[in-house]
PDB file of N, CA, C and O in Angstrom:
ATOM      1  N   MET A   1       0.626  -1.309  -0.497  1.00  0.00           N
ATOM      2  CA  MET A   1       0.023   0.112   0.098  1.00  0.00           C
ATOM      3  C   MET A   1       0.830   1.314   0.231  1.00  0.00           C
ATOM      4  O   MET A   1       0.419   2.443  -0.037  1.00  0.00           O
ATOM      5  N   VAL A   2       1.992   1.033   0.655  1.00  0.00           N
ATOM      6  CA  VAL A   2       3.110   2.931   0.771  1.00  0.00           C
ATOM      7  C   VAL A   2       3.893   2.569  -0.835  1.00  0.00           C
ATOM      8  O   VAL A   2       4.297   3.497  -1.535  1.00  0.00           O
ATOM      9  N   TRP A   3       3.970   1.724  -1.087  1.00  0.00           N
ATOM     10  CA  TRP A   3       4.695   1.808  -2.113  1.00  0.00           C
ATOM     11  C   TRP A   3       3.841   2.106  -3.326  1.00  0.00           C
ATOM     12  O   TRP A   3       4.130   3.102  -3.990  1.00  0.00           O
ATOM     13  N   MET A   4       2.829   1.356  -3.680  1.00  0.00           N
ATOM     14  CA  MET A   4       1.479   1.933  -4.509  1.00  0.00           C
ATOM     15  C   MET A   4       1.060   3.636  -4.204  1.00  0.00           C
ATOM     16  O   MET A   4       0.978   4.568  -5.004  1.00  0.00           O
ATOM     17  N   ALA A   5       0.915   3.612  -3.216  1.00  0.00           N
ATOM     18  CA  ALA A   5       0.970   5.356  -2.699  1.00  0.00           C
ATOM     19  C   ALA A   5       2.562   6.545  -3.421  1.00  0.00           C
ATOM     20  O   ALA A   5       2.719   7.559  -4.101  1.00  0.00           O
ATOM     21  N   ASP A   6       3.028   5.962  -3.001  1.00  0.00           N
ATOM     22  CA  ASP A   6       4.280   6.140  -3.450  1.00  0.00           C
ATOM     23  C   ASP A   6       3.751   6.388  -4.495  1.00  0.00           C
ATOM     24  O   ASP A   6       3.047   7.371  -4.726  1.00  0.00           O
ATOM     25  N   THR A   7       4.115   5.285  -5.439  1.00  0.00           N
ATOM     26  CA  THR A   7       4.399   5.463  -7.126  1.00  0.00           C
ATOM     27  C   THR A   7       3.397   5.700  -7.638  1.00  0.00           C
ATOM     28  O   THR A   7       3.338   5.376  -8.824  1.00  0.00           O
ATOM     29  N   ILE A   8       1.801   6.548  -6.842  1.00  0.00           N
ATOM     30  CA  ILE A   8       0.649   7.485  -7.874  1.00  0.00           C
ATOM     31  C   ILE A   8       0.831   9.183  -6.765  1.00  0.00           C
ATOM     32  O   ILE A   8       0.267  10.267  -6.915  1.00  0.00           O
ATOM     33  N   GLY A   9       1.359   8.947  -6.223  1.00  0.00           N
ATOM     34  CA  GLY A   9       1.794  10.754  -5.759  1.00  0.00           C
ATOM     35  C   GLY A   9       2.857  10.647  -7.018  1.00  0.00           C
ATOM     36  O   GLY A   9       2.414  10.956  -8.124  1.00  0.00           O
ATOM     37  N   ARG A  10       4.311  10.204  -6.908  1.00  0.00           N
ATOM     38  CA  ARG A  10       5.182  11.065  -7.605  1.00  0.00           C
ATOM     39  C   ARG A  10       4.403  10.970  -9.492  1.00  0.00           C
ATOM     40  O   ARG A  10       4.561  11.738 -10.441  1.00  0.00           O
ATOM     41  N   THR A  11       3.850  10.100  -9.408  1.00  0.00           N
ATOM     42  CA  THR A  11       2.947  10.270 -10.826  1.00  0.00           C
ATOM     43  C   THR A  11       2.330  11.700 -11.823  1.00  0.00           C
ATOM     44  O   THR A  11       2.242  12.166 -12.959  1.00  0.00           O
ATOM     45  N   LEU A  12       1.874  12.008  -9.716  1.00  0.00           N
ATOM     46  CA  LEU A  12       0.712  13.207 -10.305  1.00  0.00           C
ATOM     47  C   LEU A  12       1.325  14.233  -9.995  1.00  0.00           C
ATOM     48  O   LEU A  12       0.769  15.327 -10.097  1.00  0.00           O
ATOM     49  N   GLY A  13       3.021  14.072  -9.403  1.00  0.00           N
ATOM     50  CA  GLY A  13       3.373  15.058  -8.728  1.00  0.00           C
ATOM     51  C   GLY A  13       3.342  15.316  -7.541  1.00  0.00           C
ATOM     52  O   GLY A  13       3.263  16.543  -7.478  1.00  0.00           O
ATOM     53  N   ILE A  14       3.358  14.857  -6.445  1.00  0.00           N
ATOM     54  CA  ILE A  14       2.654  14.632  -5.277  1.00  0.00           C
ATOM     55  C   ILE A  14       2.725  14.431  -4.146  1.00  0.00           C
ATOM     56  O   ILE A  14       1.937  13.597  -3.702  1.00  0.00           O
ATOM     57  N   GLU A  15       3.470  14.947  -3.404  1.00  0.00           N
ATOM     58  CA  GLU A  15       5.245  14.670  -2.079  1.00  0.00           C
ATOM     59  C   GLU A  15       4.318  13.257  -2.349  1.00  0.00           C
ATOM     60  O   GLU A  15       3.345  12.844  -2.980  1.00  0.00           O
ATOM     61  N   PRO A  16       5.518  12.782  -1.250  1.00  0.00           N
ATOM     62  CA  PRO A  16       4.769  11.284  -0.546  1.00  0.00           C
ATOM     63  C   PRO A  16       4.594  11.241   0.885  1.00  0.00           C
ATOM     64  O   PRO A  16       4.431  10.110   1.344  1.00  0.00           O
ATOM     65  N   VAL A  17       4.583  13.040   2.403  1.00  0.00           N
ATOM     66  CA  VAL A  17       4.044  13.640   3.474  1.00  0.00           C
ATOM     67  C   VAL A  17       2.509  13.457   2.702  1.00  0.00           C
ATOM     68  O   VAL A  17       1.830  12.536   3.154  1.00  0.00           O
ATOM     69  N   VAL A  18       2.001  14.137   1.745  1.00  0.00           N
ATOM     70  CA  VAL A  18       0.851  15.002   1.807  1.00  0.00           C
ATOM     71  C   VAL A  18       0.144  13.080   1.009  1.00  0.00           C
ATOM     72  O   VAL A  18      -1.036  12.841   1.265  1.00  0.00           O
ATOM     73  N   MET A  19       0.545  12.522   0.581  1.00  0.00           N
ATOM     74  CA  MET A  19       0.120  11.483  -0.020  1.00  0.00           C
ATOM     75  C   MET A  19      -0.346   9.667   1.445  1.00  0.00           C
ATOM     76  O   MET A  19      -1.197   8.779   1.501  1.00  0.00           O
ATOM     77  N   GLY A  20       1.061  10.171   2.391  1.00  0.00           N
ATOM     78  CA  GLY A  20       0.366   9.201   3.296  1.00  0.00           C
ATOM     79  C   GLY A  20      -0.129  10.030   4.655  1.00  0.00           C
ATOM     80  O   GLY A  20      -0.387   9.552   5.759  1.00  0.00           O
ATOM     81  N   VAL A  21      -0.188  11.594   4.177  1.00  0.00           N
ATOM     82  CA  VAL A  21      -1.873  12.358   5.284  1.00  0.00           C
ATOM     83  C   VAL A  21      -2.547  12.034   5.270  1.00  0.00           C
ATOM     84  O   VAL A  21      -3.108  11.473   6.211  1.00  0.00           O
ATOM     85  N   THR A  22      -3.208  12.281   3.405  1.00  0.00           N
ATOM     86  CA  THR A  22      -4.127  11.352   3.087  1.00  0.00           C
ATOM     87  C   THR A  22      -4.525  10.561   2.818  1.00  0.00           C
ATOM     88  O   THR A  22      -5.481  10.090   3.434  1.00  0.00           O
ATOM     89  N   ILE A  23      -3.758   9.728   1.254  1.00  0.00           N
ATOM     90  CA  ILE A  23      -4.429   7.982   1.517  1.00  0.00           C
ATOM     91  C   ILE A  23      -3.719   6.520   2.288  1.00  0.00           C
ATOM     92  O   ILE A  23      -4.030   5.351   2.517  1.00  0.00           O
ATOM     93  N   LEU A  24      -2.783   7.292   2.457  1.00  0.00           N
ATOM     94  CA  LEU A  24      -2.550   5.759   4.049  1.00  0.00           C
ATOM     95  C   LEU A  24      -3.035   5.955   5.042  1.00  0.00           C
ATOM     96  O   LEU A  24      -3.116   5.038   5.859  1.00  0.00           O
ATOM     97  N   ALA A  25      -3.603   7.417   5.366  1.00  0.00           N
ATOM     98  CA  ALA A  25      -4.666   7.747   7.108  1.00  0.00           C
ATOM     99  C   ALA A  25      -6.014   6.644   6.031  1.00  0.00           C
ATOM    100  O   ALA A  25      -6.021   5.444   5.757  1.00  0.00           O
ATOM    101  N   ALA A  26      -6.756   7.506   5.771  1.00  0.00           N
ATOM    102  CA  ALA A  26      -7.631   6.641   5.011  1.00  0.00           C
ATOM    103  C   ALA A  26      -7.798   5.444   5.236  1.00  0.00           C
ATOM    104  O   ALA A  26      -8.815   4.918   5.689  1.00  0.00           O
ATOM    105  N   GLY A  27      -5.910   4.488   4.659  1.00  0.00           N
ATOM    106  CA  GLY A  27      -6.399   2.534   4.417  1.00  0.00           C
ATOM    107  C   GLY A  27      -6.923   2.616   6.506  1.00  0.00           C
ATOM    108  O   GLY A  27      -7.675   2.006   7.265  1.00  0.00           O
ATOM    109  N   THR A  28      -6.000   3.691   6.575  1.00  0.00           N
ATOM    110  CA  THR A  28      -5.720   2.875   8.450  1.00  0.00           C
ATOM    111  C   THR A  28      -7.339   3.295   9.268  1.00  0.00           C
ATOM    112  O   THR A  28      -7.755   2.658  10.236  1.00  0.00           O
ATOM    113  N   SER A  29      -7.999   4.338   8.713  1.00  0.00           N
ATOM    114  CA  SER A  29      -9.664   4.746   8.790  1.00  0.00           C
ATOM    115  C   SER A  29     -10.906   3.635   8.784  1.00  0.00           C
ATOM    116  O   SER A  29     -11.892   3.288   9.434  1.00  0.00           O
ATOM    117  N   VAL A  30     -10.092   3.307   7.490  1.00  0.00           N
ATOM    118  CA  VAL A  30     -11.570   2.659   6.803  1.00  0.00           C
ATOM    119  C   VAL A  30     -11.722   0.785   7.764  1.00  0.00           C
ATOM    120  O   VAL A  30     -12.669   0.075   8.105  1.00  0.00           O
ATOM    121  N   PRO A  31     -10.738   0.720   7.823  1.00  0.00           N
ATOM    122  CA  PRO A  31     -11.428  -0.660   8.384  1.00  0.00           C
ATOM    123  C   PRO A  31     -12.000   0.226  10.652  1.00  0.00           C
ATOM    124  O   PRO A  31     -12.572  -0.564  11.403  1.00  0.00           O
ATOM    125  N   ASP A  32     -11.773   1.304  11.045  1.00  0.00           N
ATOM    126  CA  ASP A  32     -12.355   1.262  11.967  1.00  0.00           C
ATOM    127  C   ASP A  32     -13.842   1.111  11.612  1.00  0.00           C
ATOM    128  O   ASP A  32     -14.672   0.257  11.927  1.00  0.00           O
ATOM    129  N   ALA A  33     -13.910   2.237  10.839  1.00  0.00           N
ATOM    130  CA  ALA A  33     -15.327   2.828  10.050  1.00  0.00           C
ATOM    131  C   ALA A  33     -15.805   1.078  10.055  1.00  0.00           C
ATOM    132  O   ALA A  33     -14.801   0.528  10.508  1.00  0.00           O
ATOM    133  N   LEU A  34     -16.033   0.840   9.992  1.00  0.00           N
ATOM    134  CA  LEU A  34     -16.177  -1.175   9.095  1.00  0.00           C
ATOM    135  C   LEU A  34     -16.516  -1.672  10.704  1.00  0.00           C
ATOM    136  O   LEU A  34     -17.392  -2.532  10.794  1.00  0.00           O
ATOM    137  N   SER A  35     -16.174  -1.414  11.397  1.00  0.00           N
ATOM    138  CA  SER A  35     -16.469  -2.252  12.850  1.00  0.00           C
ATOM    139  C   SER A  35     -17.257  -1.484  12.672  1.00  0.00           C
ATOM    140  O   SER A  35     -18.391  -1.862  12.375  1.00  0.00           O
ATOM    141  N   SER A  36     -16.943  -0.069  12.793  1.00  0.00           N
ATOM    142  CA  SER A  36     -18.215   0.934  13.702  1.00  0.00           C
ATOM    143  C   SER A  36     -20.025   0.425  13.219  1.00  0.00           C
ATOM    144  O   SER A  36     -21.136   0.297  13.733  1.00  0.00           O
ATOM    145  N   VAL A  37     -19.299   0.272  11.848  1.00  0.00           N
ATOM    146  CA  VAL A  37     -21.460   0.411  11.517  1.00  0.00           C
ATOM    147  C   VAL A  37     -21.304  -1.499  12.100  1.00  0.00           C
ATOM    148  O   VAL A  37     -22.424  -1.862  12.459  1.00  0.00           O
ATOM    149  N   PHE A  38     -20.796  -2.061  12.171  1.00  0.00           N
ATOM    150  CA  PHE A  38     -20.851  -4.314  12.320  1.00  0.00           C
ATOM    151  C   PHE A  38     -21.816  -3.427  14.178  1.00  0.00           C
ATOM    152  O   PHE A  38     -23.027  -3.324  14.375  1.00  0.00           O
ATOM    153  N   VAL A  39     -21.148  -3.171  14.728  1.00  0.00           N
ATOM    154  CA  VAL A  39     -21.365  -2.643  16.182  1.00  0.00           C
ATOM    155  C   VAL A  39     -21.999  -1.513  15.858  1.00  0.00           C
ATOM    156  O   VAL A  39     -21.967  -0.993  16.973  1.00  0.00           O
ATOM    157  N   ALA A  40     -22.759  -0.441  14.930  1.00  0.00           N
ATOM    158  CA  ALA A  40     -23.935   0.215  15.287  1.00  0.00           C
ATOM    159  C   ALA A  40     -25.291  -1.380  15.241  1.00  0.00           C
ATOM    160  O   ALA A  40     -26.357  -1.524  15.838  1.00  0.00           O
ATOM    161  N   ARG A  41     -24.636  -2.186  14.365  1.00  0.00           N
ATOM    162  CA  ARG A  41     -26.002  -2.141  13.187  1.00  0.00           C
ATOM    163  C   ARG A  41     -26.306  -3.747  14.959  1.00  0.00           C
ATOM    164  O   ARG A  41     -27.336  -4.279  15.373  1.00  0.00           O
ATOM    165  N   GLY A  42     -25.073  -3.868  15.326  1.00  0.00           N
ATOM    166  CA  GLY A  42     -25.644  -4.763  16.512  1.00  0.00           C
ATOM    167  C   GLY A  42     -25.875  -3.741  17.807  1.00  0.00           C
ATOM    168  O   GLY A  42     -25.244  -3.919  18.849  1.00  0.00           O
ATOM    169  N   GLY A  43     -26.819  -2.670  17.654  1.00  0.00           N
ATOM    170  CA  GLY A  43     -26.945  -1.702  18.974  1.00  0.00           C
ATOM    171  C   GLY A  43     -26.834  -1.253  19.850  1.00  0.00           C
ATOM    172  O   GLY A  43     -27.646  -1.059  20.755  1.00  0.00           O
ATOM    173  N   LYS A  44     -25.450  -0.912  19.716  1.00  0.00           N
ATOM    174  CA  LYS A  44     -24.375  -0.179  20.416  1.00  0.00           C
ATOM    175  C   LYS A  44     -24.192   0.659  19.248  1.00  0.00           C
ATOM    176  O   LYS A  44     -23.534   0.351  18.254  1.00  0.00           O
ATOM    177  N   GLY A  45     -24.939   1.940  19.474  1.00  0.00           N
ATOM    178  CA  GLY A  45     -24.399   3.050  18.644  1.00  0.00           C
ATOM    179  C   GLY A  45     -23.370   4.205  19.484  1.00  0.00           C
ATOM    180  O   GLY A  45     -22.390   4.813  19.054  1.00  0.00           O
ATOM    181  N   ASP A  46     -23.794   4.225  20.380  1.00  0.00           N
ATOM    182  CA  ASP A  46     -22.852   5.287  21.538  1.00  0.00           C
ATOM    183  C   ASP A  46     -21.299   4.660  21.951  1.00  0.00           C
ATOM    184  O   ASP A  46     -20.508   5.315  22.631  1.00  0.00           O
ATOM    185  N   MET A  47     -21.047   3.502  21.510  1.00  0.00           N
ATOM    186  CA  MET A  47     -19.632   2.790  21.283  1.00  0.00           C
ATOM    187  C   MET A  47     -19.255   3.057  20.004  1.00  0.00           C
ATOM    188  O   MET A  47     -18.118   3.500  19.845  1.00  0.00           O
ATOM    189  N   ALA A  48     -20.325   2.798  18.548  1.00  0.00           N
ATOM    190  CA  ALA A  48     -19.320   2.920  17.656  1.00  0.00           C
ATOM    191  C   ALA A  48     -19.364   4.225  17.787  1.00  0.00           C
ATOM    192  O   ALA A  48     -18.301   4.386  18.386  1.00  0.00           O
ATOM    193  N   VAL A  49     -19.971   5.657  17.627  1.00  0.00           N
ATOM    194  CA  VAL A  49     -19.089   6.624  16.905  1.00  0.00           C
ATOM    195  C   VAL A  49     -18.417   6.875  18.671  1.00  0.00           C
ATOM    196  O   VAL A  49     -19.293   7.688  18.967  1.00  0.00           O
ATOM    197  N   SER A  50     -17.938   6.822  19.401  1.00  0.00           N
ATOM    198  CA  SER A  50     -16.870   6.315  20.615  1.00  0.00           C
ATOM    199  C   SER A  50     -15.669   6.269  19.507  1.00  0.00           C
ATOM    200  O   SER A  50     -14.784   7.032  19.119  1.00  0.00           O
ATOM    201  N   SER A  51     -16.010   5.297  19.292  1.00  0.00           N
ATOM    202  CA  SER A  51     -14.629   4.193  18.374  1.00  0.00           C
ATOM    203  C   SER A  51     -13.802   5.415  17.070  1.00  0.00           C
ATOM    204  O   SER A  51     -12.753   6.042  16.926  1.00  0.00           O
ATOM    205  N   SER A  52     -15.196   5.162  16.315  1.00  0.00           N
ATOM    206  CA  SER A  52     -14.828   6.266  15.211  1.00  0.00           C
ATOM    207  C   SER A  52     -14.549   7.127  15.778  1.00  0.00           C
ATOM    208  O   SER A  52     -13.679   7.503  14.993  1.00  0.00           O
ATOM    209  N   VAL A  53     -14.518   8.130  16.845  1.00  0.00           N
ATOM    210  CA  VAL A  53     -14.192   9.500  16.922  1.00  0.00           C
ATOM    211  C   VAL A  53     -12.875   9.250  16.549  1.00  0.00           C
ATOM    212  O   VAL A  53     -11.976   9.472  15.738  1.00  0.00           O
ATOM    213  N   GLY A  54     -13.467   8.278  18.253  1.00  0.00           N
ATOM    214  CA  GLY A  54     -11.778   8.413  18.619  1.00  0.00           C
ATOM    215  C   GLY A  54     -10.168   7.897  17.499  1.00  0.00           C
ATOM    216  O   GLY A  54      -9.100   8.501  17.594  1.00  0.00           O
ATOM    217  N   SER A  55     -10.384   6.778  16.598  1.00  0.00           N
ATOM    218  CA  SER A  55      -9.427   6.583  15.602  1.00  0.00           C
ATOM    219  C   SER A  55      -9.484   7.096  15.003  1.00  0.00           C
ATOM    220  O   SER A  55      -8.445   7.387  14.412  1.00  0.00           O
ATOM    221  N   ASN A  56     -10.848   7.738  14.552  1.00  0.00           N
ATOM    222  CA  ASN A  56     -10.009   8.686  13.467  1.00  0.00           C
ATOM    223  C   ASN A  56      -9.599  10.683  13.982  1.00  0.00           C
ATOM    224  O   ASN A  56      -9.171  11.689  13.417  1.00  0.00           O
ATOM    225  N   LEU A  57      -9.918  10.414  14.896  1.00  0.00           N
ATOM    226  CA  LEU A  57      -8.617  11.657  15.252  1.00  0.00           C
ATOM    227  C   LEU A  57      -6.925  11.449  15.888  1.00  0.00           C
ATOM    228  O   LEU A  57      -6.030  12.211  16.253  1.00  0.00           O
ATOM    229  N   PHE A  58      -7.070  10.288  15.794  1.00  0.00           N
ATOM    230  CA  PHE A  58      -5.895   9.631  16.806  1.00  0.00           C
ATOM    231  C   PHE A  58      -5.302   9.659  15.029  1.00  0.00           C
ATOM    232  O   PHE A  58      -4.659  10.626  14.621  1.00  0.00           O
ATOM    233  N   ASP A  59      -5.537   8.822  14.392  1.00  0.00           N
ATOM    234  CA  ASP A  59      -5.314   8.992  12.816  1.00  0.00           C
ATOM    235  C   ASP A  59      -4.629  10.309  12.727  1.00  0.00           C
ATOM    236  O   ASP A  59      -3.413  10.497  12.730  1.00  0.00           O
ATOM    237  N   TYR A  60      -5.664  11.276  12.641  1.00  0.00           N
ATOM    238  CA  TYR A  60      -5.888  11.971  12.166  1.00  0.00           C
ATOM    239  C   TYR A  60      -4.348  13.328  13.228  1.00  0.00           C
ATOM    240  O   TYR A  60      -4.265  14.539  13.025  1.00  0.00           O
ATOM    241  N   PHE A  61      -3.878  12.901  13.744  1.00  0.00           N
ATOM    242  CA  PHE A  61      -2.885  14.258  14.774  1.00  0.00           C
ATOM    243  C   PHE A  61      -2.413  13.507  14.543  1.00  0.00           C
ATOM    244  O   PHE A  61      -1.658  14.127  13.794  1.00  0.00           O
ATOM    245  N   SER A  62      -1.790  11.724  14.405  1.00  0.00           N
ATOM    246  CA  SER A  62      -0.769  11.196  14.507  1.00  0.00           C
ATOM    247  C   SER A  62       0.000  11.617  13.019  1.00  0.00           C
ATOM    248  O   SER A  62       1.164  12.012  12.944  1.00  0.00           O
ATOM    249  N   TRP A  63      -0.629  11.495  12.241  1.00  0.00           N
ATOM    250  CA  TRP A  63       0.006  11.375  10.841  1.00  0.00           C
ATOM    251  C   TRP A  63       0.436  12.907  10.349  1.00  0.00           C
ATOM    252  O   TRP A  63       1.485  13.187   9.768  1.00  0.00           O
ATOM    253  N   THR A  64      -0.902  14.073  10.819  1.00  0.00           N
ATOM    254  CA  THR A  64      -0.403  15.167  10.959  1.00  0.00           C
ATOM    255  C   THR A  64       0.737  15.561  11.690  1.00  0.00           C
ATOM    256  O   THR A  64       1.481  16.269  11.012  1.00  0.00           O
ATOM    257  N   SER A  65       1.067  15.382  12.654  1.00  0.00           N
ATOM    258  CA  SER A  65       2.641  15.627  13.882  1.00  0.00           C
ATOM    259  C   SER A  65       3.475  14.835  13.161  1.00  0.00           C
ATOM    260  O   SER A  65       4.610  15.302  13.251  1.00  0.00           O
ATOM    261  N   PHE A  66       3.449  13.679  12.364  1.00  0.00           N
ATOM    262  CA  PHE A  66       4.777  13.376  11.934  1.00  0.00           C
ATOM    263  C   PHE A  66       5.046  14.583  10.089  1.00  0.00           C
ATOM    264  O   PHE A  66       6.130  15.006   9.686  1.00  0.00           O
ATOM    265  N   ALA A  67       3.898  14.760   9.527  1.00  0.00           N
ATOM    266  CA  ALA A  67       3.894  15.797   8.459  1.00  0.00           C
ATOM    267  C   ALA A  67       4.806  17.029   8.899  1.00  0.00           C
ATOM    268  O   ALA A  67       5.833  17.497   8.408  1.00  0.00           O
ATOM    269  N   MET A  68       4.288  17.265   9.651  1.00  0.00           N
ATOM    270  CA  MET A  68       5.047  18.722   9.912  1.00  0.00           C
ATOM    271  C   MET A  68       6.262  18.813  10.586  1.00  0.00           C
ATOM    272  O   MET A  68       6.950  19.833  10.540  1.00  0.00           O
ATOM    273  N   VAL A  69       6.846  16.931  11.760  1.00  0.00           N
ATOM    274  CA  VAL A  69       8.458  17.084  11.422  1.00  0.00           C
ATOM    275  C   VAL A  69       9.427  16.985  10.700  1.00  0.00           C
ATOM    276  O   VAL A  69      10.580  17.403  10.802  1.00  0.00           O
ATOM    277  N   TYR A  70       8.352  15.781   9.148  1.00  0.00           N
ATOM    278  CA  TYR A  70       9.576  15.745   8.515  1.00  0.00           C
ATOM    279  C   TYR A  70       9.177  16.912   7.507  1.00  0.00           C
ATOM    280  O   TYR A  70      10.171  17.060   6.796  1.00  0.00           O
ATOM    281  N   ILE A  71       7.901  18.073   6.996  1.00  0.00           N
ATOM    282  CA  ILE A  71       8.532  18.959   6.562  1.00  0.00           C
ATOM    283  C   ILE A  71       9.584  20.209   7.572  1.00  0.00           C
ATOM    284  O   ILE A  71      10.751  20.474   7.283  1.00  0.00           O
ATOM    285  N   TYR A  72       9.226  20.496   8.123  1.00  0.00           N
ATOM    286  CA  TYR A  72      10.005  21.121   9.476  1.00  0.00           C
ATOM    287  C   TYR A  72      11.720  20.914   9.103  1.00  0.00           C
ATOM    288  O   TYR A  72      12.558  21.776   8.841  1.00  0.00           O
ATOM    289  N   SER A  73      11.866  19.309   9.202  1.00  0.00           N
ATOM    290  CA  SER A  73      13.667  19.246   9.526  1.00  0.00           C
ATOM    291  C   SER A  73      13.919  19.358   8.835  1.00  0.00           C
ATOM    292  O   SER A  73      13.584  19.605   7.676  1.00  0.00           O
ATOM    293  N   ASP A  74      15.165  19.073   9.833  1.00  0.00           N
ATOM    294  CA  ASP A  74      15.827  19.315   8.090  1.00  0.00           C
ATOM    295  C   ASP A  74      16.737  17.460   7.335  1.00  0.00           C
ATOM    296  O   ASP A  74      17.771  17.382   6.671  1.00  0.00           O
ATOM    297  N   VAL A  75      16.214  16.796   7.605  1.00  0.00           N
ATOM    298  CA  VAL A  75      16.429  15.662   6.853  1.00  0.00           C
ATOM    299  C   VAL A  75      16.337  15.734   5.535  1.00  0.00           C
ATOM    300  O   VAL A  75      16.526  14.731   4.848  1.00  0.00           O
TER     301      VAL A  75
END
């Protein structure tokens, strides 16, 4: 998945960091979203919402933090 995102990004002229923040973060959120749907169908909507919100916030902030460190570092 990482290799394919990198290849597509380079083909389209998109920085690898941007691809990581968008495509790879979405790839980690999709399984969480699916599990939330199954839990909600089981009648536990509050658990589905809290799981979805918490997981997506963690993914967003962790990838954004990584991207900011990468962008502003001297690597």
